[in-house]
C-alpha positions as CSV (number, residue, x, y, z in Angstrom):
1,M,20.2,28.3,27.9
2,A,18.4,30.0,24.6
3,N,16.0,33.0,24.7
4,L,12.7,33.7,23.7
5,V,10.9,36.5,22.5
6,V,7.3,36.4,21.5
7,R,5.6,39.4,20.4
8,N,1.9,40.3,19.1
9,L,0.2,38.3,21.9
10,D,-3.4,38.7,22.5
11,Q,-4.0,40.2,25.8
12,R,-6.2,37.8,27.0
13,I,-3.1,35.1,26.6
14,V,-0.9,37.4,28.8
15,D,-3.6,37.4,31.4
16,A,-4.4,33.5,31.3
17,L,-0.5,32.7,31.6
18,K,-0.2,35.3,34.4
19,Q,-3.6,33.7,36.2
20,R,-1.8,30.6,35.6
21,A,1.4,31.2,37.3
22,A,-0.3,32.8,40.1
23,Q,-2.5,29.7,40.6
24,H,1.0,27.7,40.6
25,G,2.9,30.3,42.7
26,R,5.6,30.7,39.8
27,S,6.3,34.0,37.4
28,A,4.5,34.5,34.1
29,E,8.1,33.6,32.7
30,A,8.4,30.3,34.7
31,E,5.1,29.5,33.9
32,H,5.3,29.7,30.2
33,R,8.8,27.4,30.3
34,V,6.8,24.6,32.1
35,L,4.1,24.8,29.5
36,L,6.7,24.7,26.5
37,E,8.6,22.1,28.2
38,T,5.0,20.0,28.8
39,L,3.8,20.4,25.1
40,L,6.7,20.0,23.5
41,L,9.0,17.4,25.1
42,K,6.9,15.3,27.4
43,P,5.8,12.0,25.4
44,K,2.0,12.0,24.5
45,G,-0.3,9.4,25.3
46,K,-1.7,7.0,22.7
47,S,-5.0,7.4,20.8
48,F,-7.5,5.2,21.2
49,A,-7.0,3.9,17.3
50,E,-3.2,3.5,18.4
51,I,-3.9,1.1,21.2
52,L,-6.3,-0.8,19.1
53,K,-3.8,-1.0,16.6
54,S,-1.1,-2.2,18.4
55,M,-3.1,-4.9,20.6
56,P,-2.4,-8.6,19.3
57,N,-4.4,-10.8,17.0
58,V,-5.6,-13.7,19.7
59,G,-8.0,-15.7,17.7
60,T,-11.2,-15.4,15.7
61,D,-14.5,-15.1,16.8
62,E,-15.4,-18.7,16.5
63,D,-12.4,-19.1,19.5
64,F,-14.4,-17.0,21.6
65,R,-17.8,-18.1,21.1
66,R,-20.2,-18.8,24.0
67,V,-20.9,-22.3,25.2
68,E,-23.8,-23.1,27.0
69,D,-24.0,-24.4,30.4
70,E,-25.6,-27.6,30.6
71,V,-28.2,-26.2,33.0
72,G,-30.4,-24.4,30.5
73,I,-30.9,-20.5,31.1
74,D,-35.2,-21.1,32.0
75,R,-33.9,-23.7,34.8
76,V,-31.7,-20.9,36.1
77,F,-34.5,-18.0,36.4
78,S,-37.5,-20.5,37.2
């Protein structure tokens, strides 16, 4: 296993790390490892744009044209 030393951190970052570690019942070092692993190694979700791009082409707007029922709309609500 490798070691990582991070110098010149803002004290607010150190305090936030310690607070987060305490909330999760871990040491600051263990919390640091979890954060690095989560941010750098876990797969990221797709963006909305990526999801839209991955959708298959299923037809044109005309394929999904609304066909009115035989009963007129004014009959349904009268």
